[in-house]
N, C-alpha and C positions, 0 to 999 in steps of 0.2 A: 355809391360810386363817387359822389361829391365828397363824402367824408374821407375816403381813401386818398383822394387827390390833395386834400388839405393837410393830412398827416404826412404825406410824402413831401410836400413842399416845406413843411415846418422842419422836418428832419434834415432836408438839404440845406436850409438856411443855417441851422445850428452847426452842421459839419463845416460849411464854408466859413462860419464865424470863427470856429476853432482853428481852422487852417490859416486863415488870414490874420488872426490875432497875433500881434508881435510877441516875442518871447520877453518876459519881464526880466529886469536885471536881478542879480543875486541879492542885492540889498533889499529889494522889495519882496523877496520870497519869505514866507513865514517859517519860523523855526519849528521843526518837527518835535513834538512832545514825546517824552519817554513812554513807552507802552509796556506793561507787565505781561510777559508771556505766561508766567505761572505764579501762583500765590502760595507761600510757605505756610502750611497749617500743621501744628503739632497734634498728633493723635491724643485722644483722651487717655489711652492706655499708658502713654509716656508722661503727659503733663500731670495727671492725677492717678498714679498707679495704685494708691491705697484703696481706691474704690473698686478695683478688680481683684484685690488680694484678700483672702480670708477663707474661712471654712466653707462659706456658701458663695464665694466670689467665683468669677469666671476662670481665673487662673489658679484657684485653690489656695491652700496655705503657703506661706513663704518656704523656700527650699530648706533653709538652715534654721528654722524656728525651733526645732528640737535638738539642735546641736549643743551639747554641754561639754564641759571639760572631762578629760579622761578619768580624772580622780573621782568624779561623780559615779561613773560606771563601776569603778573599782569598789567604791563605798557601797553601792547597791549589791554587788556580788558578796561583799563581806557580810552585809546584813542578812542576805538570804542564807548564807552558810551558817551564821550564828542562829538564825531562827530555826532552820531545819535541825541543827544539832540540839537545840533546846527542846523542840517539840518531839523529835523522834527518839533521841537518846535519853534525855532527862525525864521525859514524861511518858511517852507511849511505851518505850522499852521497859520502863519500871512497872507500868501497869500490866504489860504482857508477862513479866516475871511473876507478878502477884497471881495472875490467872493460872500460870503453870503450877504454882504452889498449890492452888486449890485442886487442880486435877491430880497432882501427886498425893494430896491428902485423901481425896476420894478413892483413888486406886488402892492406897494402903488400907483404907477402912472397908474395902470391898463394897463400895456404894456406887451407884444405887442398885446394883444387882441383887444384893441380899434382900433389900426392901421390896423390890419389884417381884421377886420370886414368891414372897409371902403374900403380897397384896393381890397379885394376879397369877394364880397357879396355872391358868390355862390361857392360851393365845399369846399375843405379843403386847407388851406395854405400850401405851401411846407415845411416850418419849422415844422409845426405840424405833417405832414406826416413823416418827418424824425425822429421826436421824437417817434412817435408811432412805427415805424419800429425798433428803438433801444430798446424800451420796449419789443416788441415781441421777438426779438432775444435773449435778456438777460433772458427771462422768469421771469419777474420782481417779480411777486407775489410769485412764488415758491422759488425764490432766497431769498427774504426777509423772508419768513416763515422759511426756512431752517437756515438762519442766526440767527433769533430770537431763534430758538430751540438750536442751537449750543451755543449761548451766555448764555442761561438759564442753559445748562448743565455745562458749565465752572463755572458759578456763584455757582451752587449747589455743585460742587466739592470743590471749594474754601471754601464755608461756612461749608461743612462737615469737612474738615481738620481743619479749625479754631475752630469749635465747639469741636472737639476731643481734641485739645490742651487746650482749656479753661476748659473742663470738667476734664482734668488731673490736672490742677491747683486747681480746686474746690475740687477734691478728696483729694489732698495732704493737702489742708487747713483743710478739715474735719478731716483727720487723725491726724494732728497736734493738733487740738482743743481737740480731744478725749484723746490724750496722756497728754495734758495740764490739763484737768479735772481729769485725773486719778492720776497724780503725783503732781499736784499743781505747782504754779509759783516758789516756793522756790526750788523745785527739778528740774523741767523741765525749764531750763534757756536758751535754745537756742532761737534765734529770730523767730518771727512769719513768716508766708509764704510771706506776702506782703513785709516785710523788707528784707527777704532773696532773693526774686526774684522781685525786684523793676522794673528791666528792662523788664521782661516778662509781668508783670501787666501793664506797660506802653504800651507795644505792644498790649495788649488786647484792650485798649481804642483806640489806633491808628487804628488798623485793623478794629475794629467795626465801626469807623467813615468812613473808606474807603468804607466798604460794604454798609452803609446807604446812603452815597453820590452816590455811583454807582447805587443803587437801585432807587433813585430818578431820576437819569439821564436816566436809562432804561425805567422808566415809561413815561418820557417825549417823548422818541423816539417812544414808543408804541402808545401813544396818537397821535403823529404826523402821524404815519402810519394809524391809524384808520380814521383820518380826510380825508386822500387822497386815501383810499383803493378803494372806489367806482370809482373815476376818473381813477385810475390805471387799474381797470378792463376794463373800456371803452377804454383806450389807448391800452391795450393788445389785444383788439378784432380787427376785420377786419376794413378796411377803410369804408366799407358800414355801419357798426354799428356806427362808429364814425360820419359819415355823417348824420345818423339819429338822433344822439344826438345834433349835431350842427345845429341849424335852419338857413335857408337861408333867406337873406333879399333882398328886391327889389333893383335893380340897379338904382342909382340916379346920376344925373349929378353933378360933383364936381366943385364948383366955382373956378375961377382962384386963388383967395386969399387963399382958403382952400387947393388948390393943392400945392401951395408954402409951406404952413406950413406942409403938409403931407410929402413933399420931404425933408424938413429940419429935421423933426422928424425921418424919415427913415434913413437919413445919420447919425444922432446922435446915433440911435439904432444900426446901423451896426458897428459903431466905438466901441461901448461898447461890442458887440459880438466878434469883432476881438480882443479886449483887453482880453476878457475871454478865447478865444481859444489860444492866445499866452501865456497866463499865465498857462494854462493847459499843454501845451507842455514844458514850462519852468520847471514845477514841475516834469514832467516825466524825463526830462533830468537831473535834479538835483538828483533825486533818483537813476538813473543809474550811475551817477558820484560817489555818495556815495557808491554804491554797488561795484564798481570797485576800490575803494580806499583801496588797500591792502598794509599794512605797514610791513609785515613780514620780507622781505629782508632788508628794510630800518632800522627797529628797531634792527635787528641783527647786521647790520653794526654799528649802534650807540652804541650798547652794547659792541662790540669789541673795539670801540674807547675809551669808558669809561674805560674798563679794561686795555687798553694799556696806557692811560694817567694817570690813578689813580690806580696803581696796589695794593696799600696797603688798598684801601677802598672796601667795599662790595657794589655791585651794588644794588640800591634800586629804586623803582618807582619814587621817587622824583627827581632823577637825569635826568629824561626824560622830564622835564617840558619845557625846551627850544625846545626840539625836537617836543613836542606837539604843541607849539605855531607856529613853523615853518610849520608844516604839515597842521594845521587848517587855516593858512593864505590863502590858496587857495580858501576858501569859503568866503573871505571878500567881493569879488565883488558880490556874490549872496546875501550876507547880506545887502550890500548897495543897491542892486536892489529892496529890499522890500520898501525902502523909496521912490524911484523913481516911483514904481508901485502905491503906495498910492497917491502920488501927481498927477500922470496922471489920476488915477481913480477919484479923487476929481474934476479935471477939466472937465472930460467927464460927470460926474454925474451932475455937475452944468449946463453944456451945454444941457444935456438931459432934465433936469427939466425945463429949460427955453423954449426949443422947445416944450415940452409937454404942458406947460401953454399956449403958443400961439396957439397950435393946439386945445386945449379944448375951448379956447375963440373963435376961428374961427368957430367951429361947434356947438356953443351953441344953444340949442333948437332943435337939430336934434336927434330924438329918434327912427329913423327907424331901426337902427341896434343894439339897446341896448341888446336884448336877445342874439343875435349872439355874440356880444362882450363879454358878461358875460360867455357864454359857452366856447368860445375859451380861455378866461383868466383862467377859472377853469382847463382846460386841461394843459395849460402851467404851472400853479402853481403846479399841481400834478407831472408833470415831474421834476421840480426843487426840490420839496420835496423828490421825489424818490432818486435823487442824494445825497441830504443831509442825508437821512436815511442810504443809503449805506455807506457813509463816517462815520456816527456815529457808525454804527455797526462794522465797521473795527476798529475804535478806541476802542470800548468796548471789542472786542475780544482780542486786544493787551493788554488792561488794565488787564483783568482777567488772561491772560497768565503770565503777570509779577507778578500779585498778588499771583498766585499759588506758585511761588518761595518763596515769603515772608512768606506765611502761612505755607509752608513746613518747612522752617527753624524755624519758631515759634513752630510748633508741635515737631520737633526734640529737640529743646531747652527745651520744657516742659517735654519730656520724660527723658532727661538727668537730669533735675532738680529733678524730683520726684524720680528717681532712687538714686540720691545722698542723698536726704533727708531721704529716707527709710533706706539706709545703715547707715546714721548717727544716726537715731533713734534706730536701732538695736544695734549699738555700745554703745549708751548711756544707754540702758536698760541692756546690758551685764556688764557695769561697776558697776552697783548697783544691784546685785542679791538679796539682802535682802531688797530692797526698798519697803516700804509699802505705797500704795496710801493714799493720805491725807484724802480722804473722809472716808476710813476705820478707820483711827485713830480717826477722829472726832466722828464717829458712836460708836466706842468702848468706848470712853470717856463718851459719853452720856449714854450708856447702862451699864456702870460700869463693863465691861467685859474685861478679859485679852486679849492680842494680840494673834493671832494664833501661835501655836507652831512652832518654827524654828529649823532647824538642829543645833546640838551642834558643836561648833568649836573645833578643837583639842587643847588640853592643852599642854603647854610647859613642858619639863621635870621638875620633882620636884627639887626645890632648897634646899640648906642646911638649910636656915632659913625658918621657917614656914610662910606661907602666911596668910593674913587676910581673913576673910570670904568675905569682900567687894570686894577684888581683885579677889577671886575665882568666885564670882557671876558675876562680870563684864565680865569675860572671857567666860561665858556661853552664852552671848547675842551678837547679831550682833553689829558692831561698832556704827550704828546709834541709836540703842536702848539702848546701854550702857551709852550714854551721858545723864546726868541729865538736860541739858539745851537744850532740843529739841525745835525747833522753833514752833511746834504745841502744846507744853505742856501748860496747863492753869497755870496761875500764882496765884494759890490758896495757902494759908498757910496750911502746912501739919505738922503732928507730926513726931517725930523721927522714921524712918522706920528701921525695922530689915531686913537686906538683905537675911536672911535665910527664911523669910516668905513673901518676896515681889519679885516675879520673874520678874515683868515688871517695872523696875526702870525708864523707859522712860515716864510712865504715872502716874501722881499723883493720889492717891486714893481720891475720892471725899468725902468719909465718912469712916474713919478707924473704927469707933465704930460699924457701921451697917454692919458687915461682914456676908454674907449669908453662909449656908453650902457649897454652890458651891465654894465660895471663900476659905473657910477653906480647902476643899479637894484639890484645886489647889495649895494653899500655901504648904500643906503637900507634894505634889508631887514635887514641886519646891525645897523644902528643901532636899528631898531624892536625887534629881539630883545634888544638890550642894555637899552633903556629898559623893555621889558616885564619882563625878569628883575629889574631893580633896583626897580621900583615895584609890580610885581604887577598892573598894569592894562594894558588893550589899547585902542588907539584904535578908534573906530567904523569908520573907513575901512579898517582893516587886515583883510585876509581871514584866515580861520581855515584853516590848511593841515593836511595829514596829519601833518607832522612836529612840530606843536605838541603839547606834553604835555597 
């Protein structure tokens, strides 16, 4: 209680002191110091952005770190095209051709059917069983039919795009011919369609040749498939069905001389088979090598070097020629290997032919296994033809995919060309609003009829000196009709014309003396128009027509 009284008294004394304390003058007041309401702080992301940018940074790599000149992208495309052409055309295709020659040689020598029939007169040879298993696993017939269907679709798509572009060119040529007939060669002076689009018309012939050649190649592949379709069906069946197709022969004793020739032929045939297997693995390794050949980092380094050494020059794809040569040199060993493969194949083929000739001579007159030999050879030939057809279809698919890009660019070029030509035609027609088609002029001359009425041009303000009727009359006609030397006007002798009675000075009257009432009425109306244009007044009897301004 005593504490509360003391606190209350103290508070009252302080309040009274504040109330009774006099207000100090302004000079004695302290100056208020400036107080910062907020402190400006720069974020670390802004002050030191390099700490947050990078492959492992918070913001990731810089946005345009991989931005390079367009010439670098073009150079990379050029290198890929050259690499693919070198690998696929100069190396792999040559090796495939050599393999095809091996199969043709074996087919002509009737191998390995003749040898298998003698070595294994009963059952199926192991090589034939392996081939049949491969055919069954690949579902050969379904695969080939699906590939034929896909190739046909690609071809139809390419032909449709090409036909669309060609029809656009034909439509433009037809439109230009119609305009040429309408206005005549003297007025319609722009070049014809073939001259204006010579490059596009050359592409029409070129692409048409591509399609015809591809169609012939496709037909050859289809015929090849039809020849071996029955044998492929047998190979894709079970071993029991194949055994029923291949007849068994009786087992005979092989003489020692024939046995030596059989062994020699078998060794030669095995060497050829090993060469073919080694070549197949080599092709696969080469394709994998080309697939892993990525030059993005190397070409960026080369572009940086060019910009550093030649700062005043713009980088162009031609500057990368030395770089291309250096990169493509890694395939020189593979390119040289084609020659060695060809030489080795020639040696083995000669050896095989010699061994087969000795084998045929040793078993001359033995026909006990002729039917079995022919059946085995048919199945072997069907297998090799299947491999060739698969390769041909792959080449055809790639060809039509590449052709799709060509015909697509061709169609786009045709669209741009026809749009440009139509715009040009519209501009030309707008430049000559009073242009009368030439066939109408010739028809009017023949029928002795005046030209269709044209809107009157505005007259200039009247001059101080009076104008002649000839000048007034010429102002009433369009510029092309006011000229007396029109290119389509006939060069006939005419009498002296009165401009007040001849409203169509661009067409000579064929017979001034034989004027019909229709001509007289037209001449009278033309004279009234000349008088009204010169004086600005109209007679009361003159009707007010729709063509009067």
